[in-house]
C-alpha positions in Angstrom: 44.5 104.4 66.3 45.7 108.0 65.9 45.7 108.3 69.6 47.9 105.2 70.0 50.4 106.4 67.4 50.6 109.7 69.2 51.3 108.1 72.5 54.0 105.8 71.0 55.7 108.8 69.4 55.6 110.7 72.7 57.4 107.9 74.5 60.0 107.5 71.7 60.8 111.2 72.0 61.2 110.9 75.8 63.5 107.9 75.3 65.7 109.7 72.9 66.0 112.7 75.2 67.1 110.4 78.0 69.6 108.5 75.9 71.3 111.4 74.2 73.3 112.8 77.2 74.5 109.3 78.0 75.8 108.9 74.5 77.6 112.2 74.8 79.2 111.2 78.0 80.2 107.7 76.8 81.6 108.9 73.4 82.7 112.5 73.7 83.9 114.4 70.6 87.7 114.5 70.3 89.0 117.8 71.8 91.2 120.0 69.8 94.7 120.4 71.3 95.4 123.5 73.4 98.2 125.8 72.2 100.5 124.4 74.8 100.0 120.9 73.5 101.1 121.8 70.0 104.7 120.8 69.5 106.1 123.7 67.4 109.5 123.0 65.8 112.4 124.9 67.5 113.3 126.8 64.3 109.6 127.9 63.9 109.4 129.1 67.5 112.4 131.3 67.3 111.8 132.8 63.9 108.4 134.1 64.9 110.1 136.7 67.1 110.5 140.3 65.9 113.9 140.9 64.2 116.6 142.3 66.4 118.6 145.0 64.7 121.4 145.9 67.1 124.5 147.9 67.4 127.6 147.1 69.4 128.6 150.4 71.0 132.2 150.7 72.2 133.0 152.5 75.4 134.5 155.5 73.6 130.9 156.6 72.8 129.9 156.3 76.5 132.2 159.2 77.6 129.9 162.2 77.4 126.1 163.1 77.6 126.3 164.5 74.1 127.7 161.3 72.5 125.1 159.2 74.3 122.2 161.4 73.1 123.6 161.3 69.6 123.9 157.5 69.7 120.2 157.1 70.7 119.1 159.6 68.1 121.0 157.9 65.3 119.8 154.5 66.4 116.2 155.6 66.4 116.4 157.4 63.0 117.9 154.4 61.3 115.6 151.7 62.7 117.7 149.9 65.2 116.0 148.1 68.0 118.8 147.3 70.5 122.0 148.8 71.8 124.7 146.6 73.2 126.7 149.2 75.2 130.1 148.5 76.6 130.0 149.3 80.4 133.1 147.3 81.4 136.0 147.7 79.0 139.3 147.0 80.9 138.4 146.2 84.5 136.7 149.6 84.8 133.2 151.0 85.0 131.2 153.1 82.7 128.4 153.1 85.3 128.1 153.8 89.0 130.0 150.8 90.4 130.7 149.9 94.0 133.1 147.2 92.9 135.4 148.6 90.2 137.0 152.0 89.6 135.4 154.6 87.4 136.8 154.5 83.9 139.8 156.8 83.3 138.0 158.2 80.2 135.3 159.7 82.4 137.7 161.8 84.4 136.6 165.0 82.6 132.9 164.4 83.3 130.9 165.4 86.4 130.9 162.7 89.1 127.1 162.2 88.7 127.4 161.4 85.0 126.3 157.7 84.7 126.7 156.6 81.0 124.7 153.4 81.5 121.8 155.1 83.3 121.6 157.9 80.8 121.6 155.5 77.8 118.8 153.5 79.4 116.7 156.6 80.0 117.3 158.0 76.5 116.8 154.8 74.7 113.7 153.6 76.6 111.9 156.8 75.7 112.0 155.6 72.0 111.4 152.0 72.7 115.0 150.9 72.1 116.3 148.1 74.3 119.7 148.4 76.1 122.0 145.5 76.9 125.0 146.0 79.2 128.1 144.7 77.4 130.7 143.4 80.0 134.2 142.3 79.0 135.0 139.3 81.1 138.6 138.2 81.3 140.4 141.1 79.5 141.1 143.6 82.2 143.8 146.0 81.0 145.7 147.2 78.0 149.4 147.3 78.0 150.2 150.5 76.1 148.5 152.5 78.8 148.1 150.8 82.2 145.2 151.7 84.5 145.9 154.8 86.5 143.7 153.9 89.5 145.6 151.9 92.2 142.2 150.4 93.0 142.3 148.5 89.7 142.3 144.8 90.2 145.6 144.1 88.5 147.2 146.1 91.4 145.0 144.8 94.2 145.0 141.2 93.0 148.0 140.5 90.8 147.5 136.8 91.7 144.4 136.9 89.5 146.3 137.8 86.3 146.8 135.1 83.7 150.3 133.8 83.3 151.7 132.8 79.8 153.4 129.4 79.5 156.7 131.0 78.5 157.2 132.6 82.0 155.1 130.3 84.1 158.0 128.2 85.5 160.0 131.2 86.6 157.0 132.9 88.2 155.6 129.8 90.0 157.9 130.5 93.0 157.6 134.3 92.9 155.2 136.0 95.3 152.4 137.7 93.2 152.6 140.8 95.4 156.2 141.3 94.6 156.8 144.0 91.9 158.7 141.7 89.5 155.7 139.3 89.2 153.3 141.7 87.4 156.2 143.5 85.7 157.3 140.2 84.1 153.8 139.5 82.8 153.4 143.0 81.4 156.8 142.8 79.7 155.9 139.5 78.0 152.5 140.9 76.9 154.1 143.9 75.4 156.5 141.7 73.5 153.6 139.8 72.0 151.3 142.7 71.0 150.4 141.0 67.7 148.8 138.1 69.6 147.4 139.7 72.7 144.9 142.5 73.4 146.3 143.0 76.9 146.2 141.5 80.4 143.7 138.8 81.2 142.6 137.4 84.5 142.5 133.6 85.2 139.2 131.8 84.8 140.4 129.2 87.3 140.8 131.5 90.2 137.9 131.5 92.7 138.4 135.2 93.4 138.0 136.0 89.7 134.8 134.0 89.5 133.3 135.7 92.5 134.3 139.2 91.4 132.7 138.7 87.9 129.5 137.3 89.3 129.3 140.3 91.7 129.8 142.7 88.8 126.9 141.1 86.8 124.6 141.1 89.8 125.4 144.7 90.5 124.4 145.8 87.0 121.4 143.5 87.0 120.0 144.7 90.3 120.7 148.4 90.0 119.9 149.1 86.4 116.8 148.6 84.2 118.7 146.9 81.5 116.9 144.7 79.0 119.8 142.3 78.8 123.5 141.6 79.7 126.2 140.6 77.2 129.3 138.5 77.6 132.5 139.4 75.6 136.1 138.2 76.0 134.6 135.2 77.8 137.6 133.1 76.7 141.4 132.7 77.1 143.5 134.8 74.7 145.2 131.8 73.1 146.5 128.3 74.0 149.6 129.6 75.7 147.5 130.7 78.7 146.8 130.2 81.6 149.7 128.7 83.6 149.2 130.7 86.8 150.1 129.0 90.1 146.4 128.7 91.1 145.5 127.1 87.8 148.4 124.7 87.9 147.8 123.7 91.5 144.0 123.2 91.0 144.6 120.9 88.0 147.3 119.0 89.9 144.9 118.3 92.8 142.2 117.2 90.4 144.5 114.8 88.6 146.1 113.3 91.7 142.8 111.8 92.8 142.8 109.7 89.6 146.5 108.5 89.7 148.0 105.4 91.2 150.4 105.8 94.1 153.4 105.1 91.9 152.3 107.7 89.3 151.6 110.2 92.0 155.0 109.8 93.6 156.8 109.9 90.2 155.0 113.1 89.1 155.5 114.7 92.5 159.2 114.3 92.1 159.1 115.7 88.6 157.0 118.6 89.8 159.8 119.9 91.9 161.8 120.7 88.8 158.9 121.4 86.4 155.7 122.9 87.8 154.1 122.4 84.4 154.6 118.7 84.3 150.9 117.8 85.0 149.6 120.3 82.3 152.2 118.9 79.8 151.7 115.2 80.5 147.9 115.5 80.5 147.5 118.2 77.9 144.0 117.2 76.6 142.7 117.0 80.2 144.2 120.4 81.0 142.5 121.9 77.9 139.2 120.5 79.1 139.9 121.8 82.6 140.3 125.2 81.1 137.1 125.0 79.1 135.3 123.9 82.3 136.4 127.0 84.1 134.8 129.3 81.5 131.7 127.2 81.3 131.3 127.2 85.0 131.4 131.0 85.1 128.8 131.3 82.3 126.5 128.9 84.1 126.8 130.6 87.5 126.2 134.1 86.0 123.3 133.0 83.9 121.5 131.3 86.8 122.3 134.1 89.2 121.0 136.8 86.9 117.9 134.9 86.0 116.9 134.5 89.6 116.6 138.2 90.1 115.9 139.4 86.5 114.2 136.4 84.7 113.3 138.4 81.6 116.8 139.8 81.0 118.3 138.5 77.7 121.7 136.9 78.3 123.8 137.0 75.2 127.4 136.4 74.2 129.8 137.5 71.5 131.7 134.4 70.4 134.2 133.3 67.8 132.3 132.3 64.7 134.3 129.1 64.2 133.0 127.0 67.1 135.7 124.3 66.8 138.5 126.8 66.9 136.8 128.7 69.7 136.7 125.6 71.9 140.1 124.3 70.9 142.3 127.4 70.9 140.3 129.8 73.2 138.6 127.3 75.5 135.3 129.0 74.6 132.9 126.1 74.3 129.8 128.0 73.4 128.2 125.0 71.8 128.1 123.5 75.3 126.7 126.7 76.8 123.8 126.6 74.4 123.2 122.9 75.0 123.1 123.5 78.7 120.7 126.4 78.3 123.1 129.0 79.7 122.6 131.6 77.0 119.5 133.1 75.4 121.3 134.5 72.4 124.6 133.6 70.7 126.2 136.3 68.6 128.9 134.8 66.3 131.4 137.4 65.3 131.2 136.6 61.6 133.1 139.7 60.6 134.3 138.5 57.2 133.6 140.7 54.2 133.0 137.4 52.2 129.3 137.0 52.0 129.4 133.2 51.3 131.7 132.7 54.3 129.3 134.7 56.4 126.4 132.5 55.3 128.4 129.4 56.1 129.4 130.6 59.6 125.9 131.8 60.4 124.3 128.5 59.3 126.8 126.6 61.4 126.0 128.7 64.5 122.3 128.1 63.9 122.8 124.4 63.7 124.4 124.5 67.1 121.9 126.9 68.7 119.8 124.3 70.5 116.7 126.4 70.0 118.2 129.6 71.2 118.4 132.8 69.2 121.2 133.7 66.8 122.1 137.3 66.0 124.7 137.5 63.2 127.6 139.7 64.1 128.6 141.8 61.0 132.0 143.6 60.8 130.9 147.0 59.6 134.5 148.2 60.2 135.8 145.8 57.5 133.4 146.4 54.7 131.2 149.0 52.9 127.6 149.6 53.8 126.6 147.6 50.7 128.6 144.7 52.0 126.8 144.9 55.4 123.4 145.0 53.6 124.3 141.8 51.8 125.1 140.1 55.1 121.8 141.4 56.7 119.9 139.9 53.8 121.7 136.6 54.3 120.8 136.6 58.0 117.2 137.0 57.1 117.3 134.4 54.3 118.7 131.7 56.6 116.3 132.5 59.4 118.5 134.2 62.0 116.6 136.2 64.6 118.7 139.3 64.2 122.0 141.0 63.4 124.5 143.3 65.1 126.8 145.7 63.5 130.3 146.1 64.9 130.5 148.8 65.6 128.4 151.9 65.9 131.5 153.9 66.6 133.2 153.0 63.3 129.9 153.6 61.4 129.9 157.3 62.2 133.5 157.9 61.5 134.8 159.0 58.1 137.0 156.4 56.6 137.9 154.8 53.2 135.0 152.4 53.6 132.7 155.1 55.0 133.7 158.3 53.1 130.7 160.4 54.1 130.3 159.0 57.7 126.8 158.0 56.8 127.1 154.2 57.1 123.9 153.7 59.2 121.8 155.8 56.8 123.0 153.8 53.8 122.2 150.6 55.6 118.7 151.9 56.4 118.1 153.1 52.9 119.5 150.0 51.2 117.3 147.7 53.3 114.3 150.0 52.8 114.7 149.6 49.0 115.2 145.9 49.2 112.7 144.8 51.7 109.9 147.3 52.1 110.9 149.6 54.9 112.0 146.9 57.4 114.6 149.4 58.7 112.2 152.4 58.9 111.9 154.6 61.9 
């Protein structure tokens, strides 16, 4: 009997051994999702990045080896992670360019002094990132015009934006005639309170190609960590009514008109070259927005092909509706299209609650991209800047930028000891446990 029981138990064990693998195959345990399968909310993804603590550095600091070294030293000592350095200010180069003339402000320096290359070398030694800040459409001041005859306003006056007030009279004037550029300069000087200088037309194919080439030149020849758009906009709604812009819009509209409409408007055009832009004003505004958006998209895609890890950022007007309506800077659309990695709203107001509102608005439009809050250090005390930085952290922005480094080291009523950066570092150190430490 015992032997029979033993035999039965033996066969039962064999049967179980045979069945168990089949059960495992037929009914596998549920697998845990891999990291890629986890759908992390956009806001959670972006806020896990280390905080960016940046400085906008105006070109006046890029004019000597001593000032570049001092810049990097101060940035390192005060806990900043990124430098946004202006390498194209007014259609000129603060780097070794094969496209644009060397900046007039570098005339006293040796020919081999390359401000961008030196900044990169110095900053990278300390683990600080460098972004090349490139002014887009603003190409010349008017108080002091460019000295080099190689400057684009002299080589390509047809590229210069034309204000509406003088557009009709200049439509029939040859751009290479002296009176063409002189008339635009005269008008600009008469409207200094509204204009920073001379701009080039976003609608001109030559302008687009020139700007793309400049970005590609910097991206291919320098070990930059990022590239930064500024003045990627029209100056105000009174621009641009250059012949090229008018003619391109007219051609675009004519394909949508009836024969009668086309004939009528063609007759009116003989006396008023602005008739299409006037009659179809909302469409002309969208045409202008499209020109800027087209450039941003072309540059973003072009740079990413050769430098996929470069961070592409843009300084934009904080009020997105006004930016799109009055400056034709539709940065919400750029973010939606994925043509920016970082948006930097210039929320320069000293009013902390207004800053909070503007930053939250930008974050709601960011489409999962990073937001770095632009703080107007030149308009407020260091304590005011510290408040804004804390707000940026509270609302979940991925960083902040002070405008500007240059104003922060100068003695002024808001900065009586010239120690703005040190005060910001110490204030944040006290408030948040050395987050701005070296």
